[in-house]
NUNUNU-299723 format. One line per field, with one value per residue (C-alpha): residue number from 1; x, z, y. Coordinates in Angstrom, 2 decimals. Layout:
NUNUNU-299723
resi: (NUM/...);
x: (X/...);
z: (Z/...);
y: (Y/...);
end
This chain:
NUNUNU-299723
resi: (1/2/3/4/5/6/7/8/9/10/11/12/13/14/15/16/17/18/19/20/21/22/23/24/25/26/27/28/29/30/31/32/33/34/35/36/37/38/39/40/41/42/43/44/45/46/47/48/49/50/51/52/53/54/55/56/57/58/59/60/61/62/63/64/65/66/67/68/69/70/71/72/73/74/75/76/77/78/79/80/81/82/83/84/85/86/87/88/89/90/91/92/93/94/95/96/97/98/99/100/101/102/103/104/105/106/107/108/109/110/111/112/113/114/115/116/117/118/119/120/121/122/123/124/125/126/127/128/129/130/131/132/133/134/135/136/137/138/139/140/141/142/143/144/145/146/147/148/149/150/151/152/153/154/155/156/157/158/159/160/161/162/163/164/165/166/167/168/169/170/171/172/173/174/175/176/177/178/179/180/181/182/183/184/185/186/187/188/189/190/191/192/193/194/195/196/197/198/199/200/201/202/203/204/205/206/207/208/209/210/211/212/213/214/215/216/217/218/219/220/221/222/223/224/225/226/227/228/229/230/231/232/233/234/235/236/237/238/239/240/241/242/243/244/245/246/247/248/249/250/251/252/253/254/255/256/257/258);
x: (-52.47/-55.57/-55.41/-51.74/-52.67/-56.02/-56.67/-60.47/-61.80/-58.74/-59.08/-56.76/-55.99/-54.60/-53.51/-53.67/-56.17/-58.34/-56.13/-53.00/-51.11/-53.11/-56.38/-54.90/-53.89/-57.19/-59.20/-57.09/-57.79/-61.51/-61.87/-59.96/-62.55/-60.87/-62.56/-60.63/-60.42/-59.05/-57.90/-56.88/-56.66/-59.65/-62.91/-65.04/-62.53/-62.01/-65.73/-66.26/-63.47/-64.92/-68.33/-66.84/-64.81/-67.84/-69.31/-66.76/-66.84/-66.56/-64.71/-64.88/-63.62/-62.05/-60.54/-57.42/-54.51/-51.48/-49.25/-50.71/-50.66/-54.42/-54.95/-52.79/-54.61/-58.00/-57.21/-55.67/-58.70/-61.22/-59.29/-59.16/-62.91/-63.62/-60.91/-59.82/-57.78/-55.97/-54.44/-52.69/-51.51/-50.44/-48.60/-48.99/-49.89/-47.14/-46.14/-43.54/-41.83/-39.65/-37.29/-33.70/-31.03/-30.25/-33.92/-35.22/-37.07/-36.95/-40.72/-40.26/-38.40/-40.70/-43.87/-42.46/-40.62/-43.67/-45.99/-43.60/-41.59/-42.94/-46.56/-45.51/-43.73/-46.41/-49.37/-47.67/-46.80/-50.37/-51.87/-49.53/-52.24/-54.53/-51.72/-50.67/-54.26/-54.23/-50.75/-49.97/-47.04/-48.98/-50.47/-48.48/-49.94/-48.44/-47.14/-46.40/-44.62/-44.70/-41.25/-39.97/-37.21/-36.15/-35.05/-32.89/-31.16/-30.43/-32.91/-32.67/-35.63/-35.21/-37.08/-34.46/-36.72/-38.85/-35.86/-34.40/-37.74/-38.17/-34.66/-35.63/-38.80/-36.73/-34.44/-37.37/-38.93/-35.85/-35.65/-39.32/-39.06/-36.21/-38.14/-41.46/-40.46/-40.67/-44.28/-45.28/-45.64/-43.84/-42.76/-41.86/-41.62/-42.63/-40.56/-42.72/-41.32/-43.37/-47.14/-49.87/-50.66/-51.32/-47.78/-46.36/-48.77/-46.13/-43.99/-46.77/-49.18/-46.68/-45.96/-42.31/-41.60/-43.49/-41.40/-38.19/-39.28/-40.44/-37.17/-35.29/-37.44/-36.20/-39.76/-40.72/-44.04/-45.52/-46.76/-50.41/-52.87/-52.43/-48.65/-48.82/-51.94/-50.55/-47.36/-49.29/-51.60/-48.63/-47.02/-50.31/-51.09/-49.68/-47.33/-45.55/-45.63/-41.90/-40.73/-39.84/-37.45/-37.54/-37.67/-39.21/-38.76/-41.84/-40.37/-40.00/-36.30/-35.23/-33.55/-31.41/-30.45/-29.32);
z: (0.61/-0.01/-3.72/-3.80/-3.48/-5.30/-7.95/-8.10/-11.64/-13.05/-14.98/-13.85/-15.14/-12.60/-13.96/-11.54/-9.65/-8.21/-5.30/-3.33/-3.94/-7.09/-5.16/-2.44/-5.07/-6.94/-3.77/-2.84/-6.18/-6.07/-2.58/-3.70/-6.42/-9.52/-12.09/-11.98/-14.51/-13.12/-14.96/-13.90/-15.50/-13.74/-14.91/-11.88/-9.36/-11.43/-11.65/-7.97/-7.00/-9.21/-7.64/-4.16/-5.06/-6.67/-3.18/-2.66/-6.10/-9.75/-10.78/-14.05/-14.61/-17.77/-17.40/-19.48/-19.49/-19.94/-20.57/-24.09/-26.90/-27.23/-23.61/-23.91/-27.10/-25.49/-22.41/-24.44/-26.74/-23.89/-21.98/-25.05/-25.44/-21.81/-21.50/-24.71/-22.29/-19.68/-16.75/-14.93/-15.93/-13.06/-14.40/-11.44/-12.87/-12.13/-11.87/-9.83/-9.85/-7.30/-7.70/-6.74/-9.14/-10.48/-11.12/-12.33/-15.64/-18.75/-18.55/-15.22/-17.04/-20.06/-18.01/-15.51/-18.02/-20.33/-17.64/-15.55/-18.29/-21.81/-20.88/-19.01/-22.10/-24.64/-22.66/-22.10/-25.78/-26.89/-24.51/-25.49/-27.57/-24.53/-22.21/-24.66/-24.81/-21.02/-20.79/-20.20/-18.83/-15.67/-15.15/-16.84/-17.59/-15.27/-15.72/-12.50/-12.79/-9.78/-9.25/-6.07/-3.52/-4.91/-7.95/-5.72/-3.45/-3.28/-1.21/0.02/-2.09/-5.11/-7.27/-9.97/-12.80/-10.55/-9.17/-12.66/-14.03/-11.35/-11.90/-15.57/-14.68/-12.80/-15.77/-18.20/-16.04/-16.40/-20.16/-20.71/-18.47/-20.58/-23.80/-22.70/-20.58/-23.51/-24.06/-20.46/-19.46/-16.28/-15.62/-12.12/-10.28/-6.81/-5.28/-2.54/0.31/2.47/2.22/3.40/0.02/-1.20/-2.62/0.85/2.84/3.34/5.28/7.32/8.26/10.48/13.69/13.91/10.27/10.58/13.52/11.70/8.64/10.62/12.55/9.31/8.58/10.34/10.97/12.27/10.43/7.07/4.68/4.80/2.02/2.95/2.47/-1.11/-2.20/-0.72/-2.74/-5.97/-5.31/-4.53/-7.86/-9.68/-8.03/-8.35/-5.49/-7.68/-11.00/-11.00/-10.49/-13.38/-13.71/-9.97/-8.26/-4.83/-2.23/-0.02/2.24/5.83/5.27/4.37/1.06/2.71/5.59/3.54);
y: (208.60/206.48/207.29/206.29/202.61/202.75/200.07/200.44/200.25/198.49/195.24/192.46/188.96/186.49/183.12/180.22/182.34/179.59/178.56/179.32/182.53/183.28/183.16/185.40/187.97/187.73/188.27/191.26/192.92/192.07/193.50/196.61/197.28/195.85/193.63/190.37/187.54/184.29/181.20/177.73/174.32/172.73/174.27/173.39/174.76/177.91/178.64/177.92/180.31/183.05/182.60/182.87/185.95/187.60/187.93/190.70/192.33/191.37/188.20/186.25/182.69/181.33/177.84/177.26/174.82/177.06/174.04/174.03/176.58/176.12/177.06/180.17/181.24/180.64/182.71/185.53/185.69/185.64/188.30/190.55/190.11/191.05/193.69/195.45/197.55/195.39/197.24/194.39/190.91/188.65/185.59/183.28/179.84/177.37/173.74/171.90/168.52/166.80/163.84/162.97/164.18/160.70/159.98/163.34/162.77/164.91/165.21/166.96/169.70/169.85/170.34/172.81/174.98/175.03/176.38/178.45/180.15/179.61/180.36/183.51/184.79/183.81/185.09/188.42/188.58/187.83/190.41/193.24/195.00/195.12/196.21/198.92/200.17/200.66/202.18/205.83/207.78/208.67/205.21/202.42/199.03/196.43/192.89/191.03/187.69/185.38/183.94/182.30/182.57/179.17/181.16/183.36/180.86/177.14/175.15/171.59/170.45/168.16/170.69/171.11/172.23/174.44/176.35/176.74/177.93/180.57/181.90/182.12/184.03/186.58/187.17/187.16/189.87/192.04/191.47/192.29/195.35/196.72/196.05/197.55/200.54/202.95/201.85/202.63/198.99/197.99/194.42/193.28/189.98/188.90/186.10/184.56/182.56/180.22/180.69/178.31/176.72/173.20/173.09/173.70/171.51/168.82/171.29/172.86/170.07/168.28/170.23/169.20/169.99/173.27/174.46/173.53/175.48/178.52/178.47/179.24/182.32/185.47/186.69/183.21/182.98/182.11/184.73/185.81/186.68/190.35/190.10/188.82/190.73/193.93/193.63/192.99/195.93/198.17/197.25/197.94/201.29/204.79/203.90/201.34/203.18/204.00/200.39/198.16/195.24/194.57/191.18/191.67/188.90/188.50/185.85/187.02/187.67/184.13/184.98/187.64/185.40/182.38);
end
């Protein structure tokens, strides 16, 4: 059973890996014995996170702005250099934007869709040679796209482009899974609910708001690093080798209850 969830020795790229859910996933893989490459837009934060994670194993930083074609090309080239054979790609980097419907700017769609959807597609596309090199029938290469429960149900937030982008990520996951299955590359998505991240600080720092939010979650708690890292490791291990095209809510039951 231990071998069933073993990812030791695999090489993993986690975008947006310097904070939040990306950092939780990256740390899980590092502690499980994988070599992990992390990227994020801010070079100093990215390098600091890699140094901290390297206390538990092997982590490499490569800063890149995935809102730009240059950033995507840079990360793909550096990853190919480090890992000619890439076992796992975790497309986690994301952006959000909030504004009332009448005031929501076009730029709020351009930025969010570029990072959350276009970059996911292009980075996967550019790293296909490395994923193919790692793929086999017994141990497929894995692509894990980080979606959101906001792409599964309607929330009260004014995050129009974010919700639309995450719904797009879920469908992109299914399309890529269908296209790559014959090459022994699985593509799945994780749809996280509420986790203690900077993006969700506004809902968790205030005690009243926190209790209201937790009251809507059937399990009455936020997600933990173990919850999200465990799901990513499951999808990357022998235990998850027969899944592809799935969108897995990791949300304490909120998407099923609303």
